[in-house]
C-alpha positions in Angstrom: -23.7 -22.8 252.7 -22.6 -26.5 252.3 -24.4 -27.7 249.3 -27.8 -27.2 247.7 -30.1 -30.2 247.1 -30.3 -31.4 243.5 -34.0 -30.3 243.5 -33.4 -26.8 244.7 -35.6 -24.5 242.5 -34.2 -21.2 241.2 -37.0 -18.7 241.1 -36.2 -15.7 238.8 -38.6 -12.8 239.4 -39.4 -10.0 237.0 -36.1 -9.5 235.2 -37.8 -7.4 232.6 -37.0 -4.5 230.3 -39.6 -2.3 232.1 -37.0 -1.7 234.9 -34.7 0.0 232.4 -37.1 2.9 232.2 -35.7 6.1 233.8 -39.0 6.8 235.6 -37.9 4.4 238.3 -35.1 6.7 239.5 -31.8 5.7 240.9 -31.1 1.9 241.2 -28.6 -0.1 243.2 -26.6 -3.2 242.3 -25.9 -2.8 238.6 -24.4 -6.3 238.7 -27.7 -8.0 239.6 -28.4 -9.2 236.1 -24.8 -10.5 235.6 -25.2 -12.5 238.9 -28.6 -13.8 237.8 -27.1 -15.0 234.5 -24.3 -16.8 236.4 -26.9 -18.5 238.7 -29.0 -19.5 235.6 -25.8 -21.0 234.0 -25.1 -22.9 237.2 -28.6 -24.3 237.5 -28.6 -25.3 233.8 -25.2 -26.9 234.0 -26.3 -29.0 237.1 -29.7 -29.6 235.6 -31.6 -28.2 238.6 -35.1 -26.9 238.2 -35.7 -23.2 237.2 -39.0 -21.3 237.2 -39.3 -17.9 235.6 -41.8 -15.3 236.9 -42.9 -12.5 234.7 -45.1 -9.5 235.6 -48.0 -9.0 233.2 -50.2 -6.0 233.6 -53.7 -5.6 232.0 -53.3 -1.8 232.1 -52.4 -0.5 228.7 -50.3 2.3 230.1 -48.2 -0.1 232.3 -44.6 -0.7 231.3 -45.4 -4.4 232.0 -48.3 -4.6 229.5 -47.6 -7.5 227.0 -47.8 -5.0 224.1 -45.1 -2.7 225.6 -41.4 -3.3 225.1 -40.9 -3.3 228.9 -42.7 -6.7 229.1 -39.8 -8.5 227.5 -37.3 -10.3 229.7 -33.8 -8.9 229.9 -31.3 -10.9 227.8 -29.4 -12.1 230.9 -32.5 -13.9 232.2 -34.1 -15.1 229.0 -35.8 -18.5 229.7 -34.9 -21.5 227.6 -37.9 -23.1 225.8 -38.2 -26.0 228.3 -38.1 -23.7 231.3 -41.5 -22.8 232.7 -42.7 -19.1 232.8 -45.4 -18.1 235.2 -47.2 -14.8 234.6 -48.4 -12.8 237.6 -50.3 -9.5 238.0 -49.6 -8.7 241.6 -46.4 -8.5 243.8 -46.4 -12.2 245.0 -45.6 -14.9 242.5 -47.9 -17.2 244.6 -51.1 -15.2 244.3 -53.3 -15.9 241.3 -50.8 -18.4 239.9 -50.1 -22.1 240.2 -46.6 -21.6 241.6 -47.2 -23.3 244.9 -49.0 -26.2 243.2 -46.1 -26.7 240.8 -43.6 -26.6 243.6 -45.6 -29.1 245.7 -46.0 -31.4 242.7 -42.3 -31.3 242.0 -41.7 -32.2 245.7 -39.6 -29.0 246.0 -38.5 -28.1 249.5 -35.7 -25.6 248.8 -36.1 -22.3 246.8 -33.4 -19.8 245.8 -35.0 -16.5 244.8 -33.5 -13.7 242.6 -34.9 -10.8 240.7 -36.2 -7.3 240.7 -37.2 -5.5 242.9 -35.8 -6.4 246.2 -38.4 -4.6 248.3 -41.5 -5.3 246.2 -42.0 -8.5 244.2 -38.9 -10.3 245.5 -39.7 -9.5 249.1 -43.4 -10.4 248.8 -42.7 -13.8 247.1 -39.9 -14.5 249.6 -42.2 -13.8 252.6 -44.8 -16.1 251.2 -42.3 -18.9 250.4 -41.1 -18.8 254.0 -44.7 -18.8 255.3 -45.5 -21.8 253.1 -42.6 -23.7 254.7 -40.1 -23.8 251.9 -36.4 -23.5 252.9 -35.8 -20.2 251.2 -32.6 -18.5 250.2 -32.6 -15.0 248.9 -29.5 -14.0 246.8 -28.6 -10.5 247.9 -26.4 -9.5 245.0 -28.8 -11.1 242.4 -31.5 -8.6 243.4 -31.9 -4.8 243.0 -34.3 -2.0 243.7 -34.8 1.7 243.2 -34.9 4.7 245.5 -38.3 5.4 247.1 -40.1 8.5 248.3 -41.8 8.1 251.7 -45.2 9.6 252.5 -43.5 12.5 254.2 -41.5 13.3 251.0 -38.2 11.9 252.2 -36.2 10.1 249.6 -34.6 6.8 250.6 -31.7 5.6 248.5 -31.9 2.4 246.5 -29.1 0.9 248.5 -30.9 1.7 251.8 -34.2 0.2 250.5 -32.3 -2.9 249.3 -30.4 -3.4 252.6 -33.5 -2.9 254.8 -35.5 -5.3 252.7 -32.8 -7.9 253.1 -32.5 -7.3 256.8 -36.3 -7.6 257.2 -36.3 -11.0 255.4 -33.1 -12.6 256.8 -33.7 -15.3 259.5 -37.4 -14.6 259.5 -38.5 -15.6 256.0 -35.3 -16.7 254.3 -31.5 -17.0 254.6 -29.9 -14.1 252.7 -26.8 -15.3 250.9 -24.6 -14.1 248.0 -24.1 -15.4 244.5 -20.6 -16.8 245.1 -21.8 -18.8 248.1 -24.8 -20.3 246.1 -22.6 -21.2 243.2 -20.1 -22.9 245.5 -23.1 -24.9 246.9 -23.9 -26.3 243.5 
């Protein structure tokens, strides 16, 4: 990556305490939050735009219900008071929100996406960003996911789920890149 435009928007998806719950199972990339914090620091230092996405469930039993501790953002990704937070209740940050309208109003053309989980909300949002015509970058080591059980009962490791999600997105919906390359492009 050469350099990112000054108006490249960092989209931070669902970096919430709910993902600390052991019910998710084994997770990959324990450094994701540290890398997200480094990217946030880079964006803030260069005064580039940031949009935070937070999952909010209406179901009382959900880890993402606003009354549950899991709803809170992890300390590494805590938004500053002037940084917008968009609440979503489905996988895509574009559905049922004003994210696309905000980006169009800002004149944004380039998005850099990070967050949790690689194969669910991050993937769904990245796919839609690409489909909407944004130049989209997905930061591989600033995302993470969990092991998954297939319909046949086979368990797929978190790292396999992460890598296949990235492979599915790369060159089709986004350019997959790492944190160091993004920071060098600021």
